[in-house]
Residue, then its C-alpha position, 0 to 999 in steps of 0.5 A: x500500500x505504501x509503495x502504491x502511494x509513493x508511486x501515485x505521489x511521484x506521478x502527480x509531481x511529474x504532471x505538475x512539473x510538466x504543467x509548470x513547464x508549459x505555462x512558462x513556455x506560453x509566457x515566454x511566447x507572449x513575451x517574444x511576440x509569438x502568435x499562437x498557431x491557427x489564429x486569424x490576423x484580421x477579421x474580414x469586413x462584412x459585405x454591404x449592398x446598395x439598393x439601386x431601386x428607382x422609386x418613381x414619385x406618385x400622384x400628388x393629389x387628394x385621395x378619394x373616399x372608396x365608393x361602392x362597387x357597382x356592376x361593370x358593362x359587359x362586352x368590348x365596345x371600347x376596345x383598342x383602336x387596333x383590336x389589341x389590348x395595350x401592353x403593360x410594362x413593369x414600372x422599371x427604368x426600362x419602362x420609364x424610358x418610354x415617352x409619355x402619352x401627351x397631347x402631341x402624340x395622343x388624343x383624349x375623349x370623354x364619353x357617357x356609360x350606361x353602367x355604372x350610373x354617375x360615371x364617365x369614361x375617359x379614353x386616351x389613344x396613341x396617335x403617334x408612330x411609336x409607343x407611349x406610356x399613360x403614366x399614373x392618372x390624368x389630372x382633371x379640372x371641371x370647368x377650370x377649377x383650381x383644385x385637381x379632381x381626387x385620384x382613387x389610390x385603390x385603382x393603381x395598376x401593377x404596371x404602367x400601361x404602354x400603348x402601341x400606335x392606335x391603342x387605347x387606355x382608359x380611366x373611370x370618372x366617378x361623378x357623385x357620392x351617395x344621393x343626398x350626401x352633397x349638392x351636385x354642381x353642374x359642369x360643362x367642360x373638362x380639362x384633362x392633364x396628361x403627366x410624364x414618368x415624374x408625374x409632371x404636367x405635359x399639357x392640358x386638353x379641354x373637352x366638352x362634357x356630356x349634357x347634364x354632367x354634375x359632380x360633388x366632393x365625393x367624386x374621383x378619377x382612376x389611374x389609367x387602365x389597360x381595359x374598360x372593365x378595370x376602369x369602371x369597376x370602382 
């Protein structure tokens, strides 16, 4: 038993001496400026990304109250001039390079519709020789009013409507709110202002309104749409 204790003590003394030797070596390494193996000298900087998305400004016009949805007309009496639906181009820099539809390369007309009631349809036709885009919504002025007619934000399409020569785009005009809410104001003329990709005016066209047209403070105009059904669904 005593022999075993002596052996155990000797082994412990040997292990302790080895540990002290390693500690001394480590201290000497630090003093001499030696770096431990496998340690990285400098951490790599974190990668960064730049968002280059081009956010185009939206129409700066008063918002309209959400009107009650009504039945839209069936059929296609107001189809595009060449029978094809307008192309919808994603709102990117490539789409923004297409010139705007303006009074110089397009015509605008306003017409009555049977349904929904108290609505008008605005139609723009590309009369030029190259494509043009109907950006945002038309700015409207009834009888030369100073205030721009409210634009219905809920009608914003997913893409800009681009027209080939002869094609058409549409905007619905809601004239009145619920009966008895506001006093209708008769109007004879309509000023239609087309805008460019920066939502800036590119000229105004004055149109004669259908007989007995009247508006109130709850009226609205939609964004340009590629078909009649979307323009008159609000």
